C-alpha positions in Angstrom: -5.7 -19.5 22.6 -8.5 -17.2 21.5 -8.2 -14.4 18.9 -10.6 -11.5 18.9 -10.7 -9.0 16.0 -11.5 -5.4 16.8 -12.6 -3.3 13.8 -12.1 0.4 13.9 -13.4 2.4 11.0 -14.3 0.7 7.7 -11.2 -1.5 7.0 -8.9 -1.2 10.0 -8.4 -4.1 12.4 -6.5 -4.7 15.6 -6.4 -7.8 17.7 -6.6 -9.3 21.2 -4.9 -12.6 21.7 -6.1 -14.3 24.9 -4.1 -17.1 26.3 -3.8 -18.6 29.8 -5.8 -15.8 31.4 -3.7 -13.0 29.8 -4.5 -10.8 26.9 -2.0 -9.3 24.3 -3.2 -6.3 22.3 -1.7 -6.2 18.8 -2.0 -2.6 17.7 -4.5 -0.1 19.1 -6.4 1.4 16.1 -6.5 5.1 15.2 -9.7 6.6 16.7 -9.3 5.8 20.4 -8.5 9.4 21.4 -11.6 10.8 19.8 -15.0 11.3 21.6 -17.1 8.2 21.4 -14.3 5.8 20.6 -12.8 4.2 23.6 -11.1 1.0 24.3 -13.9 0.0 26.6 -16.7 0.6 24.1 -15.1 -1.0 21.0 -13.6 -4.0 23.0 -16.8 -5.0 24.8 -16.5 -8.6 25.8 -12.8 -8.4 26.5 -11.6 -8.2 30.1 -9.2 -5.2 29.8 -7.9 -6.0 33.3 -6.2 -9.1 31.7 -4.2 -7.1 29.1 -0.6 -7.7 30.0 1.2 -6.7 26.8 0.7 -4.2 23.9 2.5 -4.9 20.7 2.7 -2.2 18.0 3.4 -3.6 14.5 4.6 -0.1 13.3 4.3 3.6 13.9 1.4 4.7 11.8 -1.7 6.4 13.1 -4.1 3.6 12.1 -2.1 1.1 14.1 -0.7 3.1 17.0 -2.9 6.1 17.2 -4.8 4.8 20.2 -1.7 3.8 22.2 -1.9 6.5 24.9 -5.5 5.5 25.7 -4.6 1.8 25.7 -1.6 2.3 27.8 -3.5 4.5 30.3 -6.4 2.1 30.7 -4.5 -1.1 30.9 -1.1 -0.2 32.3 0.4 -2.9 30.1 4.0 -2.6 28.8 4.5 -1.5 25.2 6.6 -3.7 22.9 7.6 -2.1 19.6 10.6 -1.4 17.3 12.6 1.7 18.5 11.7 3.3 15.2 8.2 3.9 16.5 9.5 6.4 19.0 9.1 9.4 16.7 5.4 8.6 16.4 4.9 7.8 20.0 6.6 11.1 21.1 5.3 13.5 18.5 2.5 11.9 16.4 4.6 12.3 13.3 5.3 9.4 10.9 7.0 8.7 7.7 5.2 9.5 4.5 4.2 6.7 2.2 5.8 5.5 -1.1 3.6 3.7 -3.6 5.1 0.4 -4.7 3.1 -0.3 -7.8 -0.1 0.8 -9.6 -2.3 -0.4 -6.9 -0.2 1.5 -4.4 -0.5 4.6 -6.4 -4.3 4.3 -6.5 -4.3 3.8 -2.8 -1.9 6.8 -2.3 -4.2 9.0 -4.4 -7.1 8.2 -2.1 -5.6 9.0 1.2 -4.9 12.2 2.9 -1.4 13.5 3.7 -0.2 12.3 7.1 -0.9 15.2 9.4 0.6 14.6 12.9 -1.7 12.8 15.3 -2.5 14.6 18.5 -0.5 12.9 21.2 -1.7 13.7 24.7 1.7 12.9 26.1 4.6 10.7 24.9 4.3 7.0 25.4 7.5 5.1 26.1 8.5 1.8 24.5 9.0 -0.5 27.5 10.2 -3.5 25.5 12.2 -2.4 22.4 12.4 -5.0 19.6 15.6 -5.0 17.6 15.8 -8.8 16.9 13.6 -11.8 17.1 11.9 -11.8 20.5 10.4 -14.7 22.4 7.0 -14.1 23.8 6.9 -17.1 26.1 8.4 -15.2 29.0 5.4 -12.8 28.7 2.9 -15.7 28.8 2.2 -16.1 25.1 3.1 -19.0 22.8 4.9 -17.2 20.0 7.6 -14.7 19.0 8.0 -11.3 17.4 10.1 -11.0 14.2 11.3 -8.0 12.3 9.4 -7.6 9.0 10.5 -4.2 7.5 9.4 -3.0 4.1 6.1 -1.1 4.4 8.0 0.8 7.1 11.5 0.3 8.5 10.0 -0.3 12.1 7.6 -3.0 11.1 7.4 -6.1 13.2 5.0 -9.1 13.2 3.8 -11.5 15.8 4.1 -15.2 14.9 2.3 -17.6 17.1 3.6 -21.2 17.5 0.4 -22.5 16.0 0.9 -20.5 12.8 -1.3 -17.5 13.3 0.7 -14.4 12.2 -0.2 -10.8 12.9 1.4 -8.8 10.1 0.3 -5.2 10.4 0.4 -3.9 6.8 2.9 -6.3 5.5 0.1 -8.3 3.9 -3.3 -6.6 3.4 -6.4 -5.9 1.4 -6.0 -2.2 0.8 -9.5 -1.4 -0.5 -11.6 -4.0 1.3 -12.3 -5.8 -1.9 -11.3 -9.3 -0.9 -7.8 -9.3 -2.4 -4.6 -10.3 -0.7 -1.4 -8.5 -1.5 1.9 -7.4 0.1 2.2 -3.8 1.2 1.3 -1.5 -1.6 3.1 1.3 0.1 6.7 0.4 0.9 9.8 2.2 2.0 12.0 -0.7 1.1 10.9 -3.2 -1.5 13.8 -5.6 -1.2 13.2 -5.7 2.6 9.5 -6.4 2.0 10.4 -9.4 -0.1 12.7 -10.7 2.6 10.0 -10.2 5.2 7.5 -12.1 3.1 9.9 -15.1 2.9 10.6 -14.8 6.6 6.9 -15.0 7.4 6.4 -18.1 5.3 9.6 -19.7 6.7 8.3 -19.0 10.2 5.4 -21.3 9.5 2.6 -18.9 8.6 -0.7 -20.6 8.4 -3.0 -17.6 8.6 -2.2 -13.9 8.3 -4.2 -11.4 10.4 -3.8 -8.0 8.8 -4.5 -4.4 9.8 -6.6 -4.2 6.7 -8.8 -7.0 5.5 -8.3 -10.7 6.0 -7.6 -13.0 7.6 -5.7 -14.6 4.7 -4.8 -18.3 4.2 -1.2 -19.5 3.6 -2.2 -20.2 0.0 -3.3 -16.6 -0.4 -0.1 -15.2 1.1 2.0 -17.6 -1.0 0.3 -16.4 -4.2 0.7 -12.7 -3.1 4.4 -13.4 -2.4 4.9 -15.0 -5.8 3.4 -11.8 -7.4 5.6 -9.6 -5.2 8.8 -11.5 -5.9 8.4 -12.1 -9.6 6.2 -9.4 -10.8 6.2 -6.7 -8.1 2.5 -7.2 -7.9 
């Protein structure tokens, strides 16, 4: 298995997991519908003809904003929580709620979530409402529900311990820290999702922002989340 990180903008990542001649995209970035930003240009070195699955960790523009372009150019089925449908159909997404002081600082530095221009609606081909095995799709892992940051958040957990967590774990300012989502719609669900990721055998967390993070870093962040809301 090979993991390729694609960086879009200053601190936003999405990923390509290559296994047995197939490629799974995990998120699609946010600028792919703008001039000069195309899947072909930013994913040079990746054979896009091998993309057989696109997984969206949640319905925010920096993770799913490029889905129309990715779907059009690869033809791959889209796997996501049904809660992503609003974003995929209209470009609208849920406003953020700061979880702590760090979240408030982050909140104060981002713009209000204006709807993203959606060329045309993109359907969810494989809705995820429970733990979903990825082996039938050619990848050694599973998708689990990890709500908290958003209610539609999911994570990809590979059998070998690599976890693709969207914004559930992140470095919000690109300063080398590791914390659980500083913007959260459900703090209790976020804590449960953190425990679920650790119980699933997380060895390394690949985030939409910063990272990757070691298990020790995630465990420390989880301790701060659980006991101090940090």
